[in-house]
VMD Tcl script that draws the C-alpha trace (Angstrom):
set ca {
  {-4.23 58.14 -114.74}
  {-2.85 54.81 -112.97}
  {-5.48 52.60 -114.74}
  {-4.37 53.85 -117.91}
  {-1.16 53.39 -117.59}
  {-1.85 49.53 -116.15}
  {-3.92 49.03 -119.12}
  {-1.70 50.51 -121.51}
  {2.11 49.60 -119.91}
  {3.59 49.09 -123.42}
  {2.29 52.90 -123.99}
  {3.88 54.07 -120.73}
  {7.06 52.46 -121.35}
  {7.39 54.30 -124.83}
  {6.48 57.95 -123.48}
  {9.26 56.81 -121.02}
  {11.58 56.52 -123.36}
  {10.36 59.56 -125.55}
  {11.06 61.42 -122.81}
  {14.89 61.18 -123.57}
  {15.33 57.69 -121.37}
  {17.89 54.92 -122.98}
  {17.62 51.23 -122.05}
  {19.70 48.95 -123.44}
  {18.72 45.80 -125.48}
  {20.06 43.29 -127.49}
  {19.40 43.74 -131.16}
  {16.90 40.97 -132.46}
  {16.20 40.00 -128.87}
  {12.52 38.54 -128.27}
  {11.95 41.33 -125.46}
  {12.24 44.08 -127.65}
  {10.06 42.49 -130.36}
  {7.31 41.68 -128.03}
  {7.62 44.93 -126.19}
  {6.76 46.25 -129.82}
  {2.85 47.60 -130.02}
  {1.27 44.85 -132.48}
  {4.06 43.11 -133.24}
  {3.08 39.88 -131.68}
  {3.43 37.71 -134.87}
  {7.06 39.09 -135.15}
  {7.39 37.25 -131.56}
  {5.90 34.32 -132.84}
  {8.02 34.03 -135.97}
  {11.13 34.62 -133.96}
  {10.24 32.06 -131.56}
  {10.03 29.13 -134.38}
  {13.33 30.14 -135.59}
  {14.95 30.13 -132.45}
  {13.58 26.83 -131.78}
  {14.47 25.62 -135.12}
  {17.79 26.89 -135.53}
  {18.19 28.32 -131.80}
  {22.17 28.21 -131.99}
  {22.48 29.47 -134.98}
  {20.16 32.30 -134.93}
  {21.55 33.43 -131.54}
  {24.97 32.94 -132.42}
  {24.29 35.25 -135.03}
  {22.19 38.08 -133.42}
  {25.16 37.84 -130.79}
  {27.50 38.88 -133.84}
  {25.43 41.40 -135.03}
  {25.24 43.11 -132.02}
  {29.22 43.03 -131.51}
  {29.87 44.62 -134.72}
  {27.16 47.52 -134.82}
  {26.07 49.19 -132.16}
  {22.11 49.31 -131.34}
  {21.17 53.28 -132.04}
  {18.31 55.16 -129.90}
  {15.37 55.71 -131.68}
  {13.58 58.29 -130.69}
  {10.03 57.16 -132.31}
  {7.97 53.97 -131.38}
  {7.78 53.36 -135.35}
  {11.35 53.39 -135.94}
  {11.97 51.18 -133.43}
  {9.35 48.63 -134.94}
  {11.11 48.74 -138.41}
  {14.66 48.08 -136.88}
  {13.27 45.23 -134.76}
  {11.75 43.70 -138.05}
  {14.87 44.08 -140.35}
  {16.94 42.09 -137.13}
  {14.15 39.55 -137.11}
  {14.12 39.36 -141.14}
  {18.19 38.84 -140.90}
  {17.98 36.16 -138.21}
  {15.54 34.33 -140.01}
  {17.51 34.10 -143.49}
  {20.47 33.25 -141.40}
  {18.84 30.53 -139.56}
  {17.54 29.20 -143.10}
  {20.96 29.12 -144.63}
  {22.38 27.16 -141.43}
  {19.27 24.62 -141.84}
  {20.36 24.18 -145.40}
  {23.60 23.30 -144.70}
  {22.27 20.96 -142.05}
  {20.03 19.09 -144.18}
  {22.83 18.84 -147.01}
  {25.42 17.39 -144.31}
  {22.35 14.96 -143.57}
  {21.27 13.72 -146.90}
  {25.45 13.09 -147.73}
  {25.81 11.45 -144.80}
  {22.64 9.13 -145.69}
  {24.18 8.69 -149.31}
  {27.72 7.32 -147.59}
  {25.23 5.14 -145.51}
  {23.40 3.36 -148.01}
  {26.61 1.83 -150.38}
  {28.18 0.88 -147.44}
  {25.12 -1.15 -146.06}
  {24.42 -2.03 -149.84}
  {28.39 -3.24 -149.89}
  {28.01 -5.16 -146.61}
  {24.85 -7.32 -147.12}
  {26.03 -8.35 -150.80}
  {29.41 -9.23 -149.29}
  {27.61 -11.02 -146.86}
  {25.72 -12.76 -149.24}
  {28.34 -13.63 -151.67}
  {30.34 -15.56 -148.92}
  {27.05 -17.47 -148.01}
  {26.70 -18.43 -151.86}
  {30.34 -19.38 -152.40}
  {30.40 -21.89 -149.32}
  {27.31 -23.20 -149.82}
  {27.99 -23.75 -153.72}
  {31.23 -25.09 -152.38}
  {29.96 -27.73 -149.70}
  {27.48 -28.36 -152.40}
  {29.80 -29.77 -154.92}
  {32.40 -31.45 -152.41}
  {29.53 -34.12 -151.65}
  {28.49 -34.36 -155.26}
  {32.18 -34.95 -156.13}
  {32.37 -37.44 -153.28}
  {28.87 -39.30 -154.72}
  {30.46 -39.20 -158.14}
  {33.55 -40.85 -157.60}
  {31.87 -43.92 -155.89}
  {30.41 -44.73 -159.21}
  {31.22 -46.93 -161.70}
  {30.12 -44.34 -164.34}
  {31.62 -41.55 -165.89}
  {28.42 -39.47 -166.94}
  {28.02 -38.40 -163.19}
  {31.68 -36.93 -162.97}
  {31.27 -35.16 -166.53}
  {27.64 -33.38 -165.40}
  {29.37 -31.99 -162.35}
  {32.13 -30.86 -164.05}
  {30.31 -28.61 -166.51}
  {27.99 -27.71 -163.92}
  {30.04 -26.53 -161.36}
  {30.81 -23.14 -162.87}
  {27.76 -21.85 -163.80}
  {26.04 -22.96 -160.92}
  {28.06 -21.13 -158.83}
  {26.91 -17.80 -160.65}
  {23.80 -18.89 -160.18}
  {23.99 -19.62 -156.62}
  {25.81 -16.49 -155.90}
  {22.37 -14.23 -157.96}
  {20.41 -16.05 -155.92}
  {21.71 -15.04 -152.76}
  {21.99 -11.42 -154.18}
  {18.37 -11.70 -154.82}
  {17.46 -12.67 -151.31}
  {19.30 -9.96 -149.71}
  {17.62 -7.33 -152.12}
  {14.18 -7.87 -150.48}
  {15.33 -7.36 -146.85}
  {17.74 -4.11 -147.60}
  {16.61 -1.59 -149.28}
  {19.64 0.17 -150.67}
  {20.65 -3.17 -152.49}
  {17.40 -3.36 -153.58}
  {18.11 -0.35 -155.57}
  {21.23 -1.54 -157.14}
  {20.15 -5.06 -157.64}
  {16.81 -3.83 -159.70}
  {19.03 -1.99 -161.86}
  {21.51 -4.94 -162.86}
  {18.66 -8.10 -162.47}
  {17.50 -7.69 -166.06}
  {20.97 -8.18 -167.50}
  {22.43 -10.35 -165.35}
  {19.62 -12.91 -165.02}
  {19.52 -13.98 -169.06}
  {22.90 -14.48 -168.84}
  {22.59 -16.89 -165.66}
  {19.63 -19.17 -166.90}
  {21.16 -19.05 -170.57}
  {24.80 -20.18 -169.23}
  {23.24 -23.02 -166.92}
  {20.72 -24.25 -169.94}
  {23.97 -24.25 -172.09}
  {25.98 -26.22 -169.54}
  {23.36 -29.18 -169.02}
  {22.97 -29.29 -172.70}
  {26.88 -30.02 -173.26}
  {26.97 -32.03 -170.25}
  {24.20 -34.30 -171.40}
  {25.57 -34.57 -174.79}
  {29.10 -35.60 -173.75}
  {27.61 -38.08 -171.70}
  {25.75 -39.78 -174.03}
  {28.42 -39.83 -176.82}
  {29.92 -42.24 -173.92}
  {27.35 -44.79 -174.96}
  {28.41 -44.35 -178.60}
  {31.84 -46.11 -178.46}
  {33.06 -46.00 -182.43}
  {36.30 -47.96 -181.57}
  {34.09 -51.31 -181.94}
  {34.52 -53.50 -185.26}
  {30.68 -52.34 -186.40}
  {30.48 -49.07 -185.31}
  {27.92 -47.41 -187.65}
  {25.49 -47.26 -185.53}
  {27.88 -45.38 -182.76}
  {28.86 -43.21 -185.25}
  {25.85 -42.00 -186.89}
  {24.63 -41.68 -182.99}
  {27.78 -39.75 -182.31}
  {27.02 -37.61 -185.62}
  {23.37 -36.55 -184.53}
  {24.46 -35.55 -180.95}
  {27.45 -33.32 -182.25}
  {24.82 -31.81 -184.51}
  {22.30 -30.85 -182.00}
  {24.89 -29.48 -179.56}
  {25.51 -27.11 -182.33}
  {22.32 -25.99 -183.22}
  {21.21 -25.84 -179.63}
  {24.33 -23.88 -179.12}
  {23.90 -21.08 -181.43}
  {19.82 -20.91 -180.58}
  {20.79 -20.93 -176.56}
  {23.53 -18.18 -177.43}
  {21.14 -15.99 -179.93}
  {18.70 -16.00 -177.31}
  {20.40 -15.07 -174.38}
  {22.14 -12.18 -176.04}
  {18.77 -10.65 -177.25}
  {17.59 -10.80 -174.03}
  {20.51 -8.94 -172.18}
  {20.69 -6.52 -175.37}
  {17.11 -6.01 -174.85}
  {17.70 -5.11 -171.07}
  {18.67 -1.90 -172.66}
  {16.52 0.86 -173.26}
  {18.35 2.34 -176.01}
  {18.87 -0.99 -177.53}
  {15.23 -1.70 -177.44}
  {14.05 1.00 -179.07}
  {16.68 0.36 -181.90}
  {15.34 -3.38 -181.84}
  {12.11 -1.75 -182.65}
  {13.15 0.11 -185.15}
  {14.54 -2.36 -186.85}
  {11.61 -4.75 -186.72}
  {9.33 -1.88 -188.02}
  {11.43 -1.79 -190.92}
  {12.37 -5.05 -191.70}
  {11.72 -4.87 -195.39}
  {14.77 -3.68 -197.17}
  {16.66 -4.14 -194.26}
  {15.72 -7.69 -193.87}
  {17.00 -8.09 -198.00}
  {20.47 -6.48 -196.87}
  {21.31 -8.40 -194.33}
  {20.35 -11.57 -195.85}
  {21.99 -10.43 -199.10}
  {25.39 -9.91 -197.15}
  {24.96 -13.75 -195.27}
  {23.89 -15.45 -197.68}
  {27.38 -17.95 -197.75}
  {26.71 -18.22 -193.74}
  {22.79 -18.45 -193.86}
  {23.61 -21.42 -196.49}
  {26.23 -23.33 -194.91}
  {24.13 -22.76 -191.72}
  {21.14 -24.14 -193.11}
  {23.08 -27.49 -195.17}
  {24.42 -28.05 -191.56}
  {20.92 -28.22 -190.08}
  {19.55 -31.08 -193.38}
  {23.20 -32.52 -193.13}
  {21.89 -33.34 -189.32}
  {18.73 -34.95 -190.72}
  {19.62 -36.77 -194.10}
  {23.05 -37.76 -193.05}
  {25.37 -37.93 -196.12}
  {28.01 -38.43 -194.05}
  {28.93 -39.29 -190.50}
  {31.65 -38.92 -188.05}
  {35.14 -41.14 -188.86}
  {32.77 -42.18 -192.50}
  {36.14 -42.74 -194.68}
  {35.64 -40.63 -198.12}
  {37.48 -39.26 -200.83}
  {37.19 -35.98 -202.14}
  {38.86 -33.37 -204.55}
  {41.25 -36.20 -204.88}
  {42.17 -36.81 -201.16}
  {41.60 -39.93 -198.90}
  {40.39 -39.20 -195.41}
  {38.19 -39.53 -192.21}
  {35.50 -36.87 -190.96}
  {37.20 -35.93 -188.16}
  {34.44 -33.13 -187.02}
  {31.24 -31.56 -188.28}
  {30.19 -28.28 -187.48}
  {27.29 -26.19 -188.17}
  {28.76 -24.49 -191.01}
  {32.25 -26.61 -192.17}
  {33.45 -30.02 -191.72}
  {36.85 -31.12 -191.01}
  {38.30 -34.15 -193.12}
  {41.74 -35.45 -191.44}
  {43.85 -36.91 -194.47}
  {45.48 -40.22 -194.00}
  {48.92 -37.92 -194.02}
  {47.51 -35.90 -191.07}
  {46.80 -33.09 -192.98}
  {43.47 -31.36 -192.32}
  {41.32 -30.61 -195.13}
  {38.09 -28.18 -194.05}
  {35.07 -28.19 -196.32}
  {32.28 -26.28 -196.09}
  {29.08 -28.45 -195.31}
  {27.06 -27.44 -198.96}
  {29.79 -28.91 -200.27}
  {28.62 -32.43 -199.01}
  {25.23 -31.84 -200.69}
  {26.03 -30.08 -203.89}
  {28.98 -31.91 -205.03}
  {29.67 -35.72 -205.41}
  {32.02 -37.63 -203.36}
  {32.85 -41.16 -202.17}
  {32.08 -42.20 -198.95}
  {32.80 -45.91 -198.23}
  {31.60 -45.93 -194.90}
  {28.37 -45.31 -195.41}
  {26.45 -48.63 -194.90}
  {28.80 -50.28 -192.88}
  {32.85 -49.97 -191.50}
  {33.84 -53.11 -193.30}
  {35.74 -53.14 -196.19}
  {37.02 -54.81 -199.10}
  {40.59 -54.37 -200.39}
  {42.41 -55.55 -203.52}
  {46.19 -56.14 -204.29}
  {47.05 -56.69 -208.27}
  {49.39 -58.83 -209.53}
  {51.12 -58.66 -213.23}
  {52.50 -62.19 -213.98}
  {53.87 -64.01 -217.28}
  {51.03 -65.42 -219.19}
  {51.84 -68.99 -218.46}
  {52.17 -68.23 -214.86}
  {50.13 -71.16 -212.85}
  {47.83 -69.48 -210.73}
  {47.71 -72.52 -208.27}
  {50.42 -72.03 -206.12}
  {49.90 -68.40 -205.96}
  {46.44 -68.76 -204.32}
  {47.52 -71.11 -201.77}
  {50.36 -68.66 -200.73}
  {48.01 -65.99 -201.06}
  {45.53 -67.85 -198.36}
  {48.17 -69.00 -196.46}
  {49.65 -65.24 -195.56}
  {46.40 -63.48 -195.12}
  {44.94 -65.75 -193.17}
  {48.14 -65.25 -190.60}
  {47.76 -61.78 -190.73}
  {45.85 -60.67 -187.88}
  {44.43 -57.52 -189.65}
  {42.07 -59.42 -192.03}
  {38.69 -60.18 -190.55}
  {37.88 -63.48 -191.71}
  {34.71 -62.53 -194.14}
  {36.51 -62.64 -197.85}
  {39.86 -63.74 -199.58}
  {39.73 -64.50 -202.82}
  {42.29 -64.74 -206.12}
  {40.67 -63.82 -209.55}
  {42.51 -63.03 -212.90}
  {40.86 -60.12 -213.73}
  {42.70 -58.94 -217.24}
  {45.33 -60.39 -219.66}
  {47.10 -58.57 -222.49}
  {50.36 -60.07 -225.20}
  {52.90 -60.27 -222.90}
  {50.77 -60.49 -219.15}
  {47.80 -61.31 -217.36}
  {46.23 -58.83 -214.30}
  {45.73 -61.27 -210.89}
  {43.46 -59.18 -208.63}
  {43.90 -60.76 -204.54}
  {40.76 -59.46 -202.84}
  {40.65 -59.03 -198.95}
  {38.61 -57.53 -196.26}
  {39.07 -55.67 -193.15}
  {36.91 -54.22 -190.33}
  {37.47 -50.75 -191.55}
  {39.41 -48.33 -193.79}
  {42.79 -47.82 -191.93}
  {43.18 -51.62 -191.07}
  {42.58 -52.66 -194.93}
  {45.05 -50.17 -196.24}
  {47.54 -51.79 -193.59}
  {46.21 -55.21 -194.70}
  {46.89 -54.76 -198.44}
  {50.55 -53.65 -197.91}
  {51.29 -56.18 -195.95}
  {49.66 -58.70 -198.95}
  {51.01 -56.73 -201.58}
  {54.96 -56.94 -199.87}
  {54.79 -60.72 -199.03}
  {53.61 -61.83 -201.96}
  {56.16 -59.78 -204.28}
  {58.90 -61.35 -202.31}
  {57.51 -64.83 -202.46}
  {57.62 -64.60 -206.19}
  {61.17 -63.48 -205.94}
  {62.17 -66.40 -203.55}
  {60.25 -69.31 -205.34}
  {58.53 -68.34 -208.83}
  {60.69 -65.57 -210.31}
  {59.61 -66.92 -213.61}
  {56.31 -66.28 -213.18}
  {56.82 -62.22 -213.56}
  {56.05 -60.67 -216.58}
  {58.50 -60.82 -219.59}
  {58.61 -58.54 -222.63}
  {58.70 -60.85 -225.22}
  {60.34 -59.81 -228.77}
  {59.52 -61.86 -231.97}
  {62.72 -62.19 -234.66}
  {61.82 -62.14 -238.69}
  {63.07 -64.42 -240.73}
  {64.88 -61.42 -242.56}
  {66.49 -60.25 -239.14}
  {67.69 -63.71 -238.38}
  {69.65 -63.79 -241.92}
  {71.10 -60.97 -241.59}
  {72.44 -61.51 -237.75}
}
mol new
graphics top color blue
foreach p $ca { graphics top sphere $p radius 0.5 }
foreach p [lrange $ca 0 end-1] q [lrange $ca 1 end] { graphics top cylinder $p $q radius 0.2 }
display resetview
């Protein structure tokens, strides 16, 4: 009997309690579960839950034991079922507690990642701005020490785009070592990089064009080559700007998945859509193509003296789609570029800036031309606007009451020639009035014999 009890201590203890003995025990305790016959796997489960959520499981067990008394069971099967329910409840509470802890840890991670990324980005941007400021401080000092102005122009045009480029490079370098920043940068890099590269290329093109324009001085007397060079540089700058902006915007839009899908759809159905867009944009495309053609054929150049639509002026600016003409009275006429390819106009400075101007005098048929020619030579030679090339006096027409005398002179450009003509006209009229008033044209009336006798 003693041997049997030693071999089966749990059965002896159960028999003892079946005889009416009560043992105080805590609901859900490991001792109770271990004491149940054939319930070793419940003890193992409870141990795992207690190791993972020990405090929460113990607290829940204690709260459950305080709010509800543990009834005595007279059978071993009833005790096993009660202990099984307690174990499941403790496991469920521990699982909920573990989920809450996991959620809190994930939230803390999400809170830490943006702070870490923002700190890394801030340090990278600050370092990039400091490096950019130091670099351009040295470049400005070097540019000031040179005699040429082209290096100052290049530094001025590259200041802003290079600042953004250095900041982007710093962010790219920081993203390689900071995983949180790498995830953020991967989303915006495809949109930012085309904009930075396009801005840099556009700034370089404009700086080079403006620096090249300094060598094309149009203030000299014979400025035809300089005007041609400026015209080509201007048109090249306009066309290059259009192409760079178009490609840059296209690459930026392709970085957006929705826009890329729309673009592929339009390309796939480019038949009717191309016809519709071409018909709607025909005037703009016509002017744009005319601007490219003007850059190649050069019907006009910057600062050309032209006469169109009855107005006389100078070509002030040439755009890809229109031309600005400065009228002599400071007005501006805006003309489409296609006008200069389709309609006739006068270009007074197509081959050279030097021009010939005339002043007409209507004199009496009896007027002697010799003294008038000498006075004209004296006045034109004394005028600083005359370029010394041409001075001619000719009788170009005669009528019954007068003869037409043309005074021909030359000047270096159209504005100077206009002022020279005004000076000579005024001077010659004053000289004739003071010295030879009889040379002015007169209206002669012939009396017949009948009119004389009646008088």
